[in-house]
VEXTORSE-395595 format. One record per atom (N, C-alpha, C): residue in three letters; atom name; residue number from 1; chain; x, y, z. Coordinates in steps of 0.02 Angstrom, whole numbers, plus 32768, in hexadecimal, padded with zeros to 4 digits. Each point is the difference from the previous one (the first is absolute). Layout:
N
 code site pos unit east north   up
  ala   CA NUM    A    X     Y    Z
...
! end
This chain:
200
 code site pos unit east north   up
  unk    N   1    A F2F9  283E 1D7D
  unk   CA   1    A 8011  7FF4 7FB9
  unk    C   1    A 8028  8036 7FE2
  unk    N   2    A 8024  7FEB 7FCE
  unk   CA   2    A 802F  8034 7FDB
  unk    C   2    A 7FD6  801D 7FCC
  unk    N   3    A 801D  803E 7FE9
  unk   CA   3    A 7FE1  801E 7FC6
  unk    C   3    A 7FF9  7FD6 7FC3
  unk    N   4    A 802E  7FD3 7FF8
  unk   CA   4    A 8004  7FD0 7FC2
  unk    C   4    A 7FC1  7FD0 800E
  unk    N   5    A 7FF6  7FE3 8036
  unk   CA   5    A 7FC8  7FDA 8010
  unk    C   5    A 7FC0  8020 7FF0
  unk    N   6    A 7FF9  803B 8015
  unk   CA   6    A 7FC1  8021 7FF9
  unk    C   6    A 7FF4  800E 7FB3
  unk    N   7    A 8031  8013 7FDE
  unk   CA   7    A 7FFA  800C 7FB5
  unk    C   7    A 7FE8  7FBA 7FDC
  unk    N   8    A 8022  7FCC 8016
  unk   CA   8    A 7FEC  7FC1 7FE8
  unk    C   8    A 7FB7  7FEF 800E
  unk    N   9    A 7FEB  8011 803C
  unk   CA   9    A 7FB7  7FF7 8012
  unk    C   9    A 7FD1  802B 7FD2
  unk    N  10    A 8013  803D 7FFC
  unk   CA  10    A 7FD7  802E 7FD5
  unk    C  10    A 7FFA  7FE9 7FBD
  unk    N  11    A 8035  7FEC 7FE3
  unk   CA  11    A 8005  7FE7 7FBA
  unk    C  11    A 7FDB  7FC3 7FFC
  unk    N  12    A 8002  7FD5 8031
  unk   CA  12    A 7FE0  7FBE 7FFA
  unk    C  12    A 7FB7  800B 8006
  unk    N  13    A 7FE6  8031 8026
  unk   CA  13    A 7FB6  8008 8001
  unk    C  13    A 7FE4  8014 7FC0
  unk    N  14    A 8024  8030 7FDF
  unk   CA  14    A 7FEA  8015 7FC1
  unk    C  14    A 7FFE  7FC7 7FCA
  unk    N  15    A 8035  7FD7 8005
  unk   CA  15    A 8004  7FC6 7FD7
  unk    C  15    A 7FBE  7FD2 800B
  unk    N  16    A 7FF8  7FF2 8040
  unk   CA  16    A 7FC7  7FD7 8011
  unk    C  16    A 7FB7  801A 7FE8
  unk    N  17    A 8000  8043 8003
  unk   CA  17    A 7FC3  8021 7FEA
  unk    C  17    A 7FF6  7FF5 7FB6
  unk    N  18    A 8035  8005 7FDD
  unk   CA  18    A 7FFC  7FFA 7FB4
  unk    C  18    A 7FE8  7FB6 7FF2
  unk    N  19    A 8019  7FD1 8025
  unk   CA  19    A 7FF2  7FB0 7FF2
  unk    C  19    A 7FB8  7FF5 8017
  unk    N  20    A 7FF2  800E 8040
  unk   CA  20    A 7FC5  7FEA 8023
  unk    C  20    A 7FC9  8035 8008
  unk    N  21    A 800F  803D 7FE8
  unk   CA  21    A 7FCD  8031 800C
  unk    C  21    A 7FFB  801E 8043
  unk    N  22    A 7FDB  803A 8009
  unk   CA  22    A 7FFC  8020 8040
  unk    C  22    A 7FC8  7FEC 802D
  unk    N  23    A 7FD6  7FCD 7FEF
  unk   CA  23    A 7FC9  7FED 8021
  unk    C  23    A 8013  7FCF 8036
  unk    N  24    A 802F  7FD4 7FF8
  unk   CA  24    A 8013  7FC8 802B
  unk    C  24    A 8015  8016 8041
  unk    N  25    A 7FF8  7FDD 8038
  unk   CA  25    A 8014  8010 803E
  unk    C  25    A 804C  7FFA 800B
  unk    N  26    A 8026  7FE1 7FD2
  unk   CA  26    A 8048  7FF8 8003
  unk    C  26    A 801B  8045 7FEB
  unk    N  27    A 7FE6  8023 7FD3
  unk   CA  27    A 8012  8045 7FEE
  unk    C  27    A 7FFC  802E 803D
  unk    N  28    A 7FC9  8002 8020
  unk   CA  28    A 7FF5  802B 803D
  unk    C  28    A 8032  7FF1 8039
  unk    N  29    A 8004  7FC4 8007
  unk   CA  29    A 8035  7FE3 8032
  unk    C  29    A 8043  8016 7FF1
  unk    N  30    A 8013  7FFF 7FC1
  unk   CA  30    A 8041  8016 7FE9
  unk    C  30    A 800B  804B 800E
  unk    N  31    A 7FCF  8027 7FEF
  unk   CA  31    A 8004  8048 800D
  unk    C  31    A 8008  800F 804A
  unk    N  32    A 7FE0  7FDF 8028
  unk   CA  32    A 7FFF  8008 804F
  unk    C  32    A 8045  7FED 8015
  unk    N  33    A 801A  7FC9 7FE4
  unk   CA  33    A 8048  7FEB 8017
  unk    C  33    A 8034  8039 7FEC
  unk    N  34    A 7FF9  801D 7FC6
  unk   CA  34    A 8029  8033 7FE8
  unk    C  34    A 7FFB  803A 8032
  unk    N  35    A 7FC1  801A 8010
  unk   CA  35    A 7FF2  8037 802A
  unk    C  35    A 801F  7FF2 8046
  unk    N  36    A 7FF9  7FC7 801B
  unk   CA  36    A 801D  7FEC 8043
  unk    C  36    A 804B  8001 7FFD
  unk    N  37    A 801A  7FEF 7FC9
  unk   CA  37    A 804C  7FFD 7FF5
  unk    C  37    A 801A  8047 7FFA
  unk    N  38    A 7FDD  8029 7FDE
  unk   CA  38    A 8018  8048 7FFB
  unk    C  38    A 7FF9  8022 8044
  unk    N  39    A 7FCF  7FF4 8021
  unk   CA  39    A 7FFC  8021 8046
  unk    C  39    A 8031  7FE8 802E
  unk    N  40    A 8014  7FC1 7FFE
  unk   CA  40    A 8030  7FE4 8029
  unk    C  40    A 8047  8022 7FEA
  unk    N  41    A 800F  8007 7FC0
  unk   CA  41    A 8039  801E 7FE6
  unk    C  41    A 8006  8042 801A
  unk    N  42    A 7FC9  8027 7FF9
  unk   CA  42    A 8009  804A 8013
  unk    C  42    A 800A  8005 804E
  unk    N  43    A 7FE5  7FD5 8023
  unk   CA  43    A 800C  8004 8049
  unk    C  43    A 804B  7FE8 8011
  unk    N  44    A 8016  7FCD 7FDE
  unk   CA  44    A 803E  7FEB 8012
  unk    C  44    A 8036  8031 7FE1
  unk    N  45    A 7FF7  801C 7FCB
  unk   CA  45    A 8037  8030 7FE1
  unk    C  45    A 7FF4  8049 801A
  unk    N  46    A 7FC4  8007 8023
  unk   CA  46    A 7FF3  8046 8015
  unk    C  46    A 8005  802C 7FC4
  unk    N  47    A 7FDA  7FF2 7FCF
  unk   CA  47    A 7FF9  8025 7FC0
  unk    C  47    A 7FB8  8013 7FEF
  unk    N  48    A 7FF6  802F 7FDB
  unk   CA  48    A 7FB7  8011 7FEB
  unk    C  48    A 7FF0  7FE9 7FB7
  unk    N  49    A 803A  7FF3 7FDB
  unk   CA  49    A 7FF3  7FF8 7FB5
  unk    C  49    A 802E  7FC5 7FE6
  unk    N  50    A 7FED  7FDA 7FD7
  unk   CA  50    A 8029  7FCE 7FDE
  unk    C  50    A 7FF6  8012 7FB8
  unk    N  51    A 803C  8011 7FE3
  unk   CA  51    A 7FFC  8015 7FB8
  unk    C  51    A 8023  7FCC 7FD2
  unk    N  52    A 7FE1  7FEF 7FC9
  unk   CA  52    A 8012  7FCE 7FD0
  unk    C  52    A 8001  801D 7FBD
  unk    N  53    A 8042  7FFF 7FE4
  unk   CA  53    A 8009  801B 7FBB
  unk    C  53    A 8004  7FCF 7FCC
  unk    N  54    A 7FEB  8012 7FC4
  unk   CA  54    A 8004  7FD0 7FCC
  unk    C  54    A 8031  8021 7FC7
  unk    N  55    A 8040  7FF4 800A
  unk   CA  55    A 802C  801F 7FC7
  unk    C  55    A 7FF8  7FDF 7FC3
  unk    N  56    A 8026  8011 7FC8
  unk   CA  56    A 7FFD  7FDF 7FC2
  unk    C  56    A 8007  7FB9 8002
  unk    N  57    A 8027  7FE6 8029
  unk   CA  57    A 8005  7FB8 800A
  unk    C  57    A 8003  7FF1 804B
  unk    N  58    A 7FD5  7FD0 801E
  unk   CA  58    A 8001  7FEE 8040
  unk    C  58    A 7FD3  802B 8029
  unk    N  59    A 800E  8001 8043
  unk   CA  59    A 7FDA  8023 802F
  unk    C  59    A 8031  8015 803C
  unk    N  60    A 7FE9  8032 8021
  unk   CA  60    A 8025  8020 8039
  unk    C  60    A 7FD3  8005 803C
  unk    N  61    A 8015  7FF2 803C
  unk   CA  61    A 7FDA  8009 803B
  unk    C  61    A 8024  802F 802C
  unk    N  62    A 7FDB  8039 800C
  unk   CA  62    A 8021  803A 8029
  unk    C  62    A 8046  8011 7FE2
  unk    N  63    A 8006  7FFD 7FBD
  unk   CA  63    A 8042  8010 7FE1
  unk    C  63    A 802E  7FCC 7FF9
  unk    N  64    A 7FF4  7FC3 801D
  unk   CA  64    A 802E  7FC8 8003
  unk    C  64    A 7FE7  7FCF 7FC5
  unk    N  65    A 802D  7FF6 7FCE
  unk   CA  65    A 7FE5  7FD1 7FCA
  unk    C  65    A 7FF5  7FBB 8019
  unk    N  66    A 7FC6  7FE6 7FE2
  unk   CA  66    A 7FEB  7FB8 8016
  unk    C  66    A 8021  7FD3 7FC9
  unk    N  67    A 8032  7FDC 801B
  unk   CA  67    A 8027  7FD0 7FDA
  unk    C  67    A 7FD9  7FC1 7FEF
  unk    N  68    A 8005  7FEA 7FC1
  unk   CA  68    A 7FE2  7FC0 7FEB
  unk    C  68    A 7FB8  7FF7 8021
  unk    N  69    A 7FCF  802F 7FF0
  unk   CA  69    A 7FBF  7FF8 8015
  unk    C  69    A 7FDD  7FC0 7FE5
  unk    N  70    A 7FD0  7FE5 801E
  unk   CA  70    A 7FD7  7FCB 7FE2
  unk    C  70    A 7FDA  801C 7FC7
  unk    N  71    A 7FE5  7FCE 7FD8
  unk   CA  71    A 7FD9  8015 7FC8
  unk    C  71    A 7FC6  802A 800D
  unk    N  72    A 7FDE  7FF0 8036
  unk   CA  72    A 7FC2  8027 8013
  unk    C  72    A 8016  804C 800D
  unk    N  73    A 8034  800C 801E
  unk   CA  73    A 8016  8048 800C
  unk    C  73    A 8013  801E 7FBA
  unk    N  74    A 8021  7FDA 7FD4
  unk   CA  74    A 8016  801B 7FBE
  unk    C  74    A 7FC0  8015 7FDD
  unk    N  75    A 7FCC  7FD6 7FFF
  unk   CA  75    A 7FBD  8012 7FE1
  unk    C  75    A 7FE4  8038 8019
  unk    N  76    A 8003  8008 8045
  unk   CA  76    A 7FE4  8036 8024
  unk    C  76    A 8024  8040 7FE6
  unk    N  77    A 8040  8001 7FFF
  unk   CA  77    A 8028  803B 7FE4
  unk    C  77    A 7FEC  8012 7FB9
  unk    N  78    A 7FF1  7FCC 7FD4
  unk   CA  78    A 7FF1  800C 7FC0
  unk    C  78    A 7FBC  8020 7FFC
  unk    N  79    A 7FD4  7FEB 802B
  unk   CA  79    A 7FBB  801F 8005
  unk    C  79    A 8003  804A 800F
  unk    N  80    A 8030  800F 8032
  unk   CA  80    A 800C  8049 8013
  unk    C  80    A 8017  802A 7FC6
  unk    N  81    A 8034  7FE6 7FDC
  unk   CA  81    A 8020  8023 7FCF
  unk    C  81    A 7FD6  800E 7FC0
  unk    N  82    A 7FCD  7FCA 7FF7
  unk   CA  82    A 7FDB  8003 7FC2
  unk    C  82    A 7FC4  8034 8007
  unk    N  83    A 8001  8019 8041
  unk   CA  83    A 7FCD  8035 8011
  unk    C  83    A 8022  8041 8014
  unk    N  84    A 8045  8002 7FE7
  unk   CA  84    A 8026  803C 800A
  unk    C  84    A 8005  8013 804C
  unk    N  85    A 8007  7FCC 802C
  unk   CA  85    A 8009  8011 8049
  unk    C  85    A 8043  7FE7 8013
  unk    N  86    A 8025  8028 8028
  unk   CA  86    A 8041  7FEF 8015
  unk    C  86    A 800A  7FF6 8045
  unk    N  87    A 7FCB  8017 802C
  unk   CA  87    A 8007  7FFC 804B
  unk    C  87    A 7FBC  7FED 8019
  unk    N  88    A 8003  7FD4 802F
  unk   CA  88    A 7FBF  7FEB 802A
  unk    C  88    A 8014  800F 8047
  unk    N  89    A 7FD9  8027 8025
  unk   CA  89    A 8009  8009 8049
  unk    C  89    A 7FCA  7FE5 8027
  unk    N  90    A 8010  7FD3 8031
  unk   CA  90    A 7FD4  7FE5 802E
  unk    C  90    A 8001  8028 8043
  unk    N  91    A 7FCF  801F 8017
  unk   CA  91    A 8003  8026 8043
  unk    C  91    A 7FE4  7FDA 8038
  unk    N  92    A 8017  8012 8039
  unk   CA  92    A 7FEF  7FE1 803E
  unk    C  92    A 7FB0  800F 8006
  unk    N  93    A 7FE0  7FC8 8015
  unk   CA  93    A 7FB3  8004 8001
  unk    C  93    A 7FE1  7FE5 7FBE
  unk    N  94    A 802B  7FE2 7FD3
  unk   CA  94    A 7FDB  7FEA 7FC4
  unk    C  94    A 7FCC  7FCC 8010
  unk    N  95    A 7FCA  8008 7FD8
  unk   CA  95    A 7FC9  7FD0 8004
  unk    C  95    A 7FF7  7FCE 7FCA
  unk    N  96    A 7FDA  7FCA 800A
  unk   CA  96    A 7FF7  7FD0 7FCB
  unk    C  96    A 7FE2  801F 7FC0
  unk    N  97    A 7FD3  8031 800E
  unk   CA  97    A 7FDD  801E 7FC6
  unk    C  97    A 8035  802A 7FD8
  unk    N  98    A 803B  801E 801D
  unk   CA  98    A 8031  8023 7FDF
  unk    C  98    A 8027  7FD2 7FD5
  unk    N  99    A 8013  7FC5 8019
  unk   CA  99    A 8025  7FD1 7FD3
  unk    C  99    A 7FD1  7FE5 7FC7
  unk    N 100    A 7FC0  7FF6 8013
  unk   CA 100    A 7FD5  7FE6 7FC8
  unk    C 100    A 7FFE  8034 7FCA
  unk    N 101    A 7FFA  8042 8015
  unk   CA 101    A 7FFC  8034 7FC7
  unk    C 101    A 803C  7FFE 7FD8
  unk    N 102    A 8044  7FF8 8021
  unk   CA 102    A 8038  7FFD 7FD8
  unk    C 102    A 8001  7FCA 7FD1
  unk    N 103    A 7FE6  7FC3 8019
  unk   CA 103    A 7FF9  7FC9 7FD0
  unk    C 103    A 7FD1  8008 7FC6
  unk    N 104    A 7FCB  8026 800F
  unk   CA 104    A 7FD0  8014 7FCA
  unk    C 104    A 8024  8026 7FCD
  unk    N 105    A 8023  8031 8019
  unk   CA 105    A 8023  802C 7FCB
  unk    C 105    A 8030  7FD9 7FDA
  unk    N 106    A 8027  7FD5 801E
  unk   CA 106    A 8036  7FD7 7FDF
  unk    C 106    A 7FDD  7FCF 7FCC
  unk    N 107    A 7FC1  7FF3 800D
  unk   CA 107    A 7FDD  7FCE 7FD7
  unk    C 107    A 7FDA  801D 7FC7
  unk    N 108    A 7FFF  8041 7FFD
  unk   CA 108    A 7FE1  8024 7FC8
  unk    C 108    A 8031  7FF9 7FC4
  unk    N 109    A 7FE4  7FFF 7FC6
  unk   CA 109    A 8025  800B 7FC4
  unk    C 109    A 8015  804C 7FFC
  unk    N 110    A 803C  8007 7FE0
  unk   CA 110    A 801A  8046 8000
  unk    C 110    A 7FD0  802F 7FE1
  unk    N 111    A 7FD7  7FEF 7FCB
  unk   CA 111    A 7FD9  802D 7FE1
  unk    C 111    A 7FBC  800A 802C
  unk    N 112    A 7FF3  7FD8 8031
  unk   CA 112    A 7FC7  8009 8028
  unk    C 112    A 8005  8037 8036
  unk    N 113    A 8041  801A 8004
  unk   CA 113    A 8006  803C 802E
  unk    C 113    A 7FE6  8040 7FDE
  unk    N 114    A 7FF3  7FFB 7FC2
  unk   CA 114    A 7FE7  803C 7FD5
  unk    C 114    A 8025  803D 800D
  unk    N 115    A 8040  8004 8003
  unk   CA 115    A 8025  803D 8004
  unk    C 115    A 8009  8013 804A
  unk    N 116    A 7FE3  7FDE 8030
  unk   CA 116    A 800D  800E 804B
  unk    C 116    A 8041  7FE2 8014
  unk    N 117    A 8021  8026 8029
  unk   CA 117    A 8033  7FED 8023
  unk    C 117    A 7FF4  7FC9 8037
  unk    N 118    A 802A  7FD5 8010
  unk   CA 118    A 7FF6  7FD1 8036
  unk    C 118    A 7FF2  8023 8046
  unk    N 119    A 8020  8035 800A
  unk   CA 119    A 7FF2  802B 803A
  unk    C 119    A 7FBF  8018 8008
  unk    N 120    A 7FE7  801F 7FC3
  unk   CA 120    A 7FBA  801A 7FFC
  unk    C 120    A 7FCB  7FC5 800B
  unk    N 121    A 800E  7FC5 7FE3
  unk   CA 121    A 7FD2  7FC9 8004
  unk    C 121    A 7FF4  7FEF 8049
  unk    N 122    A 8039  7FF8 8022
  unk   CA 122    A 7FF7  7FED 8048
  unk    C 122    A 7FDD  8038 802B
  unk    N 123    A 8015  803A 7FF3
  unk   CA 123    A 7FE3  803F 8024
  unk    C 123    A 7FB8  8002 7FF8
  unk    N 124    A 7FE5  7FF3 7FC5
  unk   CA 124    A 7FBB  8001 7FEF
  unk    C 124    A 7FDA  7FCC 8029
  unk    N 125    A 8020  7FD2 8018
  unk   CA 125    A 7FE3  7FC2 8022
  unk    C 125    A 800B  8009 804B
  unk    N 126    A 801F  8036 8016
  unk   CA 126    A 800A  800E 804A
  unk    C 126    A 803D  7FD8 801D
  unk    N 127    A 802A  7FED 7FD2
  unk   CA 127    A 803B  7FD7 801D
  unk    C 127    A 803B  8031 8009
  unk    N 128    A 8018  8002 803D
  unk   CA 128    A 8037  802C 8013
  unk    C 128    A 8032  7FDB 8026
  unk    N 129    A 7FF5  7FC4 8013
  unk   CA 129    A 803B  7FDB 802D
  unk    C 129    A 8026  7FD7 7FCE
  unk    N 130    A 7FEE  7FF6 7FC0
  unk   CA 130    A 802C  7FE5 7FCA
  unk    C 130    A 8004  803C 7FCF
  unk    N 131    A 803C  8011 7FEB
  unk   CA 131    A 8004  8030 7FCF
  unk    C 131    A 8033  7FEA 7FCE
  unk    N 132    A 7FEF  8013 7FC0
  unk   CA 132    A 802F  7FF5 7FC6
  unk    C 132    A 801F  803C 7FE4
  unk    N 133    A 8032  8002 7FE5
  unk   CA 133    A 8023  8033 7FE4
  unk    C 133    A 8022  7FF6 7FBF
  unk    N 134    A 7FF1  802D 7FCF
  unk   CA 134    A 8028  7FFC 7FC5
  unk    C 134    A 802D  8046 8003
  unk    N 135    A 803F  7FF9 8000
  unk   CA 135    A 802F  803A 8009
  unk    C 135    A 7FFB  8028 7FC0
  unk    N 136    A 7FD2  8026 7FF4
  unk   CA 136    A 7FF7  8023 7FC5
  unk    C 136    A 8022  8044 8006
  unk    N 137    A 801B  801A 7FCA
  unk   CA 137    A 8021  8042 7FFE
  unk    C 137    A 7FE3  8025 7FCB
  unk    N 138    A 7FC2  8020 8009
  unk   CA 138    A 7FE1  8022 7FC9
  unk    C 138    A 8026  803F 7FEC
  unk    N 139    A 8029  801E 802E
  unk   CA 139    A 8023  803D 7FEE
  unk    C 139    A 803C  7FF0 7FD3
  unk    N 140    A 8013  7FBD 7FF9
  unk   CA 140    A 803C  7FF3 7FD5
  unk    C 140    A 7FE2  7FD7 7FC7
  unk    N 141    A 7FFB  801C 7FC3
  unk   CA 141    A 7FE1  7FDE 7FCA
  unk    C 141    A 802A  7FC5 7FEF
  unk    N 142    A 7FE3  7FC6 7FF8
  unk   CA 142    A 8022  7FC2 7FEB
  unk    C 142    A 801C  7FDA 803C
  unk    N 143    A 7FFC  801A 803B
  unk   CA 143    A 8016  7FDC 803C
  unk    C 143    A 7FC5  7FE3 8026
  unk    N 144    A 7FFA  7FBE 800B
  unk   CA 144    A 7FC9  7FE8 801D
  unk    C 144    A 800D  7FE8 8049
  unk    N 145    A 803E  8001 8015
  unk   CA 145    A 8008  7FDE 8047
  unk    C 145    A 804D  8003 800F
  unk    N 146    A 800F  7FEE 8039
  unk   CA 146    A 8047  8000 8017
  unk    C 146    A 802C  7FD8 7FD2
  unk    N 147    A 7FE7  7FCA 7FE7
  unk   CA 147    A 802A  7FD8 7FD1
  unk    C 147    A 8018  8028 7FC3
  unk    N 148    A 7FD1  802E 7FE6
  unk   CA 148    A 8014  8027 7FC7
  unk    C 148    A 8033  802F 8016
  unk    N 149    A 7FFB  8023 8037
  unk   CA 149    A 8036  802D 8019
  unk    C 149    A 803E  7FDD 800A
  unk    N 150    A 7FFD  7FC7 801D
  unk   CA 150    A 8040  7FDA 800C
  unk    C 150    A 8025  7FEE 7FC0
  unk    N 151    A 7FDB  7FE4 7FD0
  unk   CA 151    A 8022  7FEF 7FBF
  unk    C 151    A 8011  803E 7FD8
  unk    N 152    A 7FDB  8033 8003
  unk   CA 152    A 8015  803D 7FDF
  unk    C 152    A 8040  801B 801F
  unk    N 153    A 8006  7FFA 8044
  unk   CA 153    A 803D  8016 8023
  unk    C 153    A 803D  7FCF 7FEB
  unk    N 154    A 7FF6  7FC9 7FF4
  unk   CA 154    A 8034  7FD0 7FEB
  unk    C 154    A 801C  801B 7FBD
  unk    N 155    A 7FD2  800C 7FD4
  unk   CA 155    A 8013  8014 7FBD
  unk    C 155    A 8025  8040 8002
  unk    N 156    A 7FE2  8032 8027
  unk   CA 156    A 801D  8046 8003
  unk    C 156    A 804A  7FF9 8019
  unk    N 157    A 8007  7FDF 8038
  unk   CA 157    A 8044  7FFE 8023
  unk    C 157    A 8034  7FDC 7FCF
  unk    N 158    A 7FE7  7FCB 7FDC
  unk   CA 158    A 802B  7FE1 7FD0
  unk    C 158    A 8019  8031 7FCC
  unk    N 159    A 7FCC  8023 7FE7
  unk   CA 159    A 8013  8035 7FCD
  unk    C 159    A 802E  8037 801A
  unk    N 160    A 7FF2  801A 8041
  unk   CA 160    A 802D  802E 801E
  unk    C 160    A 8045  7FE7 8004
  unk    N 161    A 800C  7FC0 801E
  unk   CA 161    A 803B  7FE7 8009
  unk    C 161    A 8029  7FF2 7FBF
  unk    N 162    A 7FDE  7FE8 7FCE
  unk   CA 162    A 801D  7FF9 7FBD
  unk    C 162    A 801A  8044 7FE6
  unk    N 163    A 7FD9  8031 8003
  unk   CA 163    A 8014  8041 7FE9
  unk    C 163    A 803E  801A 802C
  unk    N 164    A 8001  7FF9 8045
  unk   CA 164    A 8036  8016 8029
  unk    C 164    A 8040  7FDE 7FE8
  unk    N 165    A 7FF4  7FBC 7FF0
  unk   CA 165    A 8041  7FDD 7FE7
  unk    C 165    A 8022  8020 7FC9
  unk    N 166    A 7FD7  8017 7FCE
  unk   CA 166    A 801E  801D 7FC3
  unk    C 166    A 800F  804C 8008
  unk    N 167    A 7FD5  8023 8025
  unk   CA 167    A 8001  804A 8003
  unk    C 167    A 8027  801B 803F
  unk    N 168    A 8008  7FD4 8035
  unk   CA 168    A 801D  8014 8043
  unk    C 168    A 7FCE  8032 801F
  unk    N 169    A 7FC1  8000 7FF1
  unk   CA 169    A 7FD0  8031 8019
  unk    C 169    A 7FC0  7FD7 800D
  unk    N 170    A 7FE7  8012 803F
  unk   CA 170    A 7FC0  7FDE 8013
  unk    C 170    A 7FC2  8032 7FEA
  unk    N 171    A 7FD1  7FE2 7FE2
  unk   CA 171    A 7FC0  802E 7FED
  unk    C 171    A 7FD1  8002 8041
  unk    N 172    A 800C  8032 8022
  unk   CA 172    A 7FDF  8009 803E
  unk    C 172    A 7FB0  8008 7FF8
  unk    N 173    A 7FF1  801C 7FCB
  unk   CA 173    A 7FB5  800B 7FF3
  unk    C 173    A 7FD5  7FC5 8001
  unk    N 174    A 801D  7FCB 7FDD
  unk   CA 174    A 7FDC  7FC3 7FFE
  unk    C 174    A 8000  7FDE 8044
  unk    N 175    A 8036  7FFF 8029
  unk   CA 175    A 7FFE  7FE4 8042
  unk    C 175    A 7FD1  802A 802C
  unk    N 176    A 8001  803C 7FF8
  unk   CA 176    A 7FD2  802E 802B
  unk    C 176    A 7FB7  7FE9 7FF2
  unk    N 177    A 7FEC  7FFA 7FBD
  unk   CA 177    A 7FBE  7FEC 7FEC
  unk    C 177    A 7FEB  7FBD 8020
  unk    N 178    A 802D  7FD4 7FFB
  unk   CA 178    A 7FF1  7FBC 801A
  unk    C 178    A 7FF4  8005 8051
  unk    N 179    A 802E  8023 801E
  unk   CA 179    A 7FFA  800D 8048
  unk    C 179    A 7FBE  801D 8017
  unk    N 180    A 7FEC  802F 7FDD
  unk   CA 180    A 7FC1  8026 800C
  unk    C 180    A 7FC5  7FCF 7FF7
  unk    N 181    A 7FFF  7FD4 7FCA
  unk   CA 181    A 7FC9  7FD4 7FF6
  unk    C 181    A 7FFE  7FCE 8038
  unk    N 182    A 803A  7FEA 8014
  unk   CA 182    A 7FFF  7FC9 8033
  unk    C 182    A 7FE7  801F 8046
  unk    N 183    A 8019  803C 8011
  unk   CA 183    A 7FE9  801D 803B
  unk    C 183    A 7FB9  8012 7FFF
  unk    N 184    A 7FE5  8016 7FC8
  unk   CA 184    A 7FB5  8014 8000
  unk    C 184    A 7FD8  7FBC 8007
  unk    N 185    A 8015  7FCB 7FE3
  unk   CA 185    A 7FDB  7FC2 800A
  unk    C 185    A 8005  7FED 8048
  unk    N 186    A 8037  7FFF 8023
  unk   CA 186    A 8009  7FED 8043
  unk    C 186    A 7FDA  802C 802D
  unk    N 187    A 8001  8042 7FFC
  unk   CA 187    A 7FD7  8029 802A
  unk    C 187    A 7FB9  8001 7FF6
  unk    N 188    A 7FEB  7FF4 7FC3
  unk   CA 188    A 7FB8  7FFB 7FF3
  unk    C 188    A 7FDD  7FC1 800B
  unk    N 189    A 8024  7FCA 8013
  unk   CA 189    A 7FE5  7FBF 8004
  unk    C 189    A 8002  7FEC 804B
  unk    N 190    A 7FC7  7FE4 8017
  unk   CA 190    A 7FF7  7FE8 8045
  unk    C 190    A 801B  7FBA 8002
  unk    N 191    A 801D  7FDF 7FD1
  unk   CA 191    A 801D  7FC0 8002
  unk    C 191    A 8044  7FFE 801B
  unk    N 192    A 8011  7FD7 8031
  unk   CA 192    A 8042  7FFE 8024
  unk    C 192    A 8034  7FFC 7FC9
  unk    N 193    A 8038  8022 8012
  unk   CA 193    A 8038  8002 7FD0
  unk    C 193    A 801A  7FBB 7FEF
  unk    N 194    A 8002  7FD5 8032
  unk   CA 194    A 801D  7FB8 7FF3
  unk    C 194    A 7FD5  7FDC 7FC9
  unk    N 195    A 7FBC  800F 8002
  unk   CA 195    A 7FD4  7FE2 7FCB
  unk    C 195    A 800A  801C 7FBE
  unk    N 196    A 8011  8046 7FFE
  unk   CA 196    A 8008  801C 7FC0
  unk    C 196    A 803F  7FE5 7FE2
  unk    N 197    A 8034  7FF0 8028
  unk   CA 197    A 8041  7FE4 7FEA
  unk    C 197    A 7FF4  7FC0 7FE4
  unk    N 198    A 7FD9  7FDB 801E
  unk   CA 198    A 7FED  7FB6 7FEC
  unk    C 198    A 7FDA  8001 7FC0
  unk    N 199    A 7FDC  8036 7FF0
  unk   CA 199    A 7FDB  8001 7FC2
  unk    C 199    A 802D  8008 7FBF
  unk    N 200    A 803C  8011 8009
  unk   CA 200    A 802C  800A 7FC9
  unk    C 200    A 8008  7FC1 7FDA
! end
């Protein structure tokens, strides 16, 4: 199965849970099918992790944009973003209980997390083969993730280029500040660079 197929399955299981609940045998069978598919993918691709990003629009799989996703995947991405989550990582050895916990998290109302991060919520339940990540930058006030750095960079470079057109001089200080912010984000994050780029 491709990464696209797996994400469709993951999103489909969450959608089925919302419609039919978590008690039916169909939900458990759906989770098992996703786990089997993930394990087959890890073995075939010789990888340890599958990373899924939820940019402002759409979704990315290991840094590659998922073009024209079905509605179930779009709803899944909205569920992630509404809980301020930008990346989900599935690790080799993922269990049915791990996927069920992720679905429980995404089924909670945003206020039910009571100030907890998604990462903390999963860790408290012993879940470590499915991880969620919000690319927070607490050291940069007002910047909450890679998208904010990216768009701030676009505005900074536009301002620098406009100034250079009129003054024949580049404001190196602004460019240096932007480069430092990007480098700090990249070096401090465990997220693959390709996924960071997809999150813009």
